[in-house]
TISE-128063 format. One record per residue (C-alpha): y, x, z. Coordinates in steps of 0.05 Angstrom, whole numbers, padded with zeros to 5 digits, always signed. Each point is the difference from the previous one (the first is absolute). Layout:
residues N
YXZ;...
***
This chain:
residues 334
+00000+00000+00000;+00052+00049-00024;+00056-00052-00003;+00022-00017+00070;+00046-00058-00017;-00013-00066+00034;+00021-00068-00027;+00060-00029+00036;-00030-00069-00006;-00053+00017+00051;+00016-00034+00066;-00014+00029+00068;-00042-00048+00042;+00015-00008+00074;-00055+00033+00039;-00008+00041+00063;+00004+00076-00003;-00033+00043-00053;-00002-00053-00055;+00011+00016-00073;+00018-00057-00047;-00057-00038-00033;+00001+00018-00074;+00044+00046-00042;+00000+00017-00073;+00031+00067-00017;+00043-00010-00062;-00016+00036-00063;+00060+00047-00010;+00014+00067-00030;+00015+00062+00042;+00073+00000-00021;+00009-00073+00016;-00033+00008+00067;+00046+00048+00036;+00073+00022-00007;+00022+00053-00048;+00010+00052+00055;-00074+00000+00015;-00026+00001-00072;-00047+00055-00016;-00024+00012+00072;-00066-00034-00010;-00065+00038+00000;-00051-00011-00055;-00052-00031+00046;+00047-00058+00015;-00004-00027-00071;-00008-00045-00038;+00037-00060+00027;-00044-00062+00003;-00007-00067+00034;-00047-00017+00057;-00008-00059+00047;-00011+00011+00074;-00025-00053+00048;+00029-00006+00070;-00024+00044+00057;+00019+00024+00069;+00021+00072+00011;+00011+00044+00061;+00074+00006+00016;-00005+00076+00004;-00050+00055-00013;-00057+00006+00049;+00025+00041+00059;-00033+00055+00040;-00006-00048+00059;-00035-00052-00043;-00048+00051-00030;-00014+00027+00070;-00024-00069+00021;-00047-00003-00059;-00029+00068+00015;-00008-00017+00074;-00037-00064-00018;-00046+00031-00053;-00006+00074+00013;+00019+00011-00073;+00010+00071-00026;+00047+00010-00058;-00016+00042-00061;+00046+00055+00026;-00041+00004+00064;-00067+00010-00034;-00032+00065-00024;+00007+00013-00074;-00061+00005-00045;+00005+00066-00040;-00037-00033-00058;+00060-00046-00010;+00049+00057-00004;-00028+00054-00046;+00040+00064+00001;+00038-00019+00063;+00015+00052+00054;-00057-00009+00051;+00050+00012+00055;+00036-00064-00020;-00063-00044-00001;+00015-00025+00070;+00030-00065+00023;+00074-00003-00017;+00052-00029-00046;+00061+00016-00042;+00065+00015+00037;+00069+00008-00031;+00033+00067+00014;+00074+00004-00013;+00018+00063-00040;+00055+00049+00017;+00032-00006-00069;-00009-00026-00071;-00070+00005-00029;-00036-00018-00064;-00006-00076+00002;-00057+00002-00049;-00047+00027+00053;-00010-00046+00060;-00036+00055+00037;+00068+00029+00015;+00011-00055+00053;-00069-00030+00015;-00052+00035+00042;-00069-00021+00023;+00004+00005+00076;-00066+00000+00040;+00005-00049+00057;+00052-00044-00031;-00018-00074+00006;+00031-00067+00018;+00008+00021+00073;+00030+00067-00019;+00033-00011-00068;+00033+00069-00001;-00062+00036+00024;-00025+00022+00069;+00056-00005+00052;+00039-00053-00038;+00003-00070+00028;-00002-00067-00035;+00053-00050+00021;-00023-00070+00016;+00053-00039-00038;-00003+00043-00062;-00045-00016-00059;-00070+00029+00007;-00011+00056-00049;-00055+00049-00018;-00043-00060-00021;-00041+00002-00063;-00015-00062-00042;-00065-00012+00037;+00035+00004+00067;+00051-00052-00021;-00055-00046-00025;-00039+00007+00064;+00060-00022+00042;+00014-00059-00047;-00072-00025+00006;+00002+00006+00075;+00065-00039+00003;-00027-00055-00046;+00048+00020-00055;+00001+00036-00066;+00040+00052-00037;+00048-00029-00051;-00007+00008-00075;+00055+00038-00035;+00028-00065-00028;+00001-00032+00069;+00033+00060+00031;+00054+00005-00053;+00015-00074+00002;+00008+00003+00076;+00044+00062-00004;+00048-00035-00046;+00018-00049+00055;+00020-00053-00050;+00049+00043-00039;-00002-00003-00075;+00007+00064-00041;+00028+00041+00058;-00011+00075+00002;-00016+00003+00074;-00030-00048+00049;+00070-00019+00024;+00040+00002-00066;+00027+00048-00051;+00041+00047+00044;-00038+00054+00038;+00046+00000+00061;+00043-00063-00003;+00066+00012+00036;-00027+00068+00023;-00057-00032+00040;-00067+00033-00006;-00054-00052-00013;-00063+00041+00005;-00029+00065+00025;+00001+00048-00059;+00018+00072-00013;+00074+00017-00009;+00015+00068-00029;-00039+00050-00041;-00075-00008+00008;-00040+00033+00033;+00048+00044+00039;+00065-00036+00013;-00003-00067+00037;+00070-00023+00018;-00028-00054+00047;+00053-00051-00020;-00049-00055+00018;-00010+00031+00069;-00074+00019-00007;-00041+00061-00013;-00070-00024-00015;-00023-00070+00014;+00042-00051+00037;-00018-00058+00047;-00019-00062-00040;+00058-00048-00007;+00054+00054+00005;+00031-00024-00065;+00017-00070-00025;-00055-00047-00023;-00003-00025-00071;+00010-00072-00022;-00070-00019+00025;+00010+00030+00069;-00044+00061-00016;+00020+00068+00028;-00011+00069-00029;-00021-00023-00069;+00041+00059-00024;-00005+00070+00027;-00028+00023+00067;-00072+00004-00024;-00036-00014-00065;-00050-00058+00006;-00070-00008-00027;-00018-00058-00045;-00070-00021-00021;+00011+00012-00074;-00028+00059-00037;+00054+00042-00032;+00007+00000-00076;+00051+00044-00036;+00031-00061-00032;+00000-00075+00011;-00038-00044-00049;+00041-00028-00056;+00026-00070+00002;-00037-00054-00039;+00023-00010-00071;+00053-00054-00006;+00017+00003+00074;-00052-00050+00021;-00056+00000+00050;+00029+00043+00056;-00058+00024+00043;-00006-00033+00067;-00010+00044+00062;-00018+00062-00042;-00042+00054+00031;-00019+00069-00025;-00073+00003+00021;-00022+00061-00041;+00024+00072+00004;+00040+00027-00058;-00044+00027-00056;+00050+00054-00016;+00072+00021+00002;-00003+00032+00069;+00032+00070+00000;-00049+00057+00008;-00001+00037+00066;-00032-00001+00069;-00030-00068+00015;+00011-00027-00071;-00072-00025-00001;+00011-00045+00061;+00017-00074-00008;+00072-00016+00015;+00032-00062+00029;+00071-00023-00011;+00050+00016+00055;+00068-00033+00003;+00068+00003+00034;+00017+00074+00002;+00010+00037+00066;+00047+00042+00043;-00016+00057-00048;+00026-00035-00063;+00064+00029-00027;+00040-00013-00064;-00008+00073-00018;-00076-00004+00001;-00033-00068+00011;+00045-00060-00012;-00056-00048+00018;+00032-00040+00056;+00004-00060-00046;-00047-00060-00004;-00019+00016-00072;-00021+00071+00016;-00073+00018+00008;-00044+00060+00009;-00074+00015+00002;-00031+00031+00062;-00071+00027+00006;-00040-00045+00046;-00019+00056+00047;+00072+00022+00012;+00034-00005+00067;+00072+00023+00006;+00058-00003+00049;+00040-00047-00046;-00053-00052-00018;-00018-00063+00038;-00014-00073-00016;+00011-00073+00018;-00045-00061-00008;+00002-00069-00028;-00037-00066+00009;-00012-00048-00057;+00000-00072+00023;+00006-00020+00073;+00017+00060+00044;-00049+00015+00057;+00020+00007+00073;+00036+00066+00012;-00041+00054+00034;
***
């Protein structure tokens, strides 16, 4: 669902917290018609082509799952995340044996400008990093912050325990729009309206200069920035969020003649090709959405509802979390 625009004719129904309107059809528009001229040309190839979809109503968590919420899940089930388990050498041919220990990826701010084509300049695999210690041994998780260092499997396990599911990409993007039609961001077309920061992103030159205009280095407590039109917090920035869809390098093309928009589309098969070569290229990837506190205009302008990225299913990082949805009647809160 590359086009993020929502029809203005869709009405918001009166419901308790967490509701997203019943049905929305994303209009068939061109990239240039969708967003203002100042933002033309920023789109990444994987966001195209623009096409229509229909999304039924659903309930969504107001904010990403927090460390406190994930802690309750682990206490109730004894669950161990992917980052806490030993690594099978057979699954990582050619890897340094010293790194085949439980751990996860941690961002490391550089001392100055680096080659942005090589993510290894700012990412490091840190033994002992997990959801309790997102920065590695000695670091502490903060209860009201989004849980991070969770792989796709870990997000799905929590959702099943909570009686919920992970959203599809279409559901997530529709919810992120908050009822706005053809807006660049989840709150409108201006990044910082009236000078007010609306999300936790990176200001300055990535990955070495963070000006902290938004007040945060790293993640922020959920709800620190304004909610969107549907009352959902942190749909932009703070942490990327898993969706259930497999990643494909491009969206499917719209039906000829503009008819027959798919209803509740899902990408249930991994991409057959188009994934850049490199470490982990053979692993299935799921779509992540929303951008994070590490997204900057100079490197990753993906703190927009339309933006998308593929993440290997075994990956756990310090800037990736998730939230859940319920289709139909919501269950009692745990």
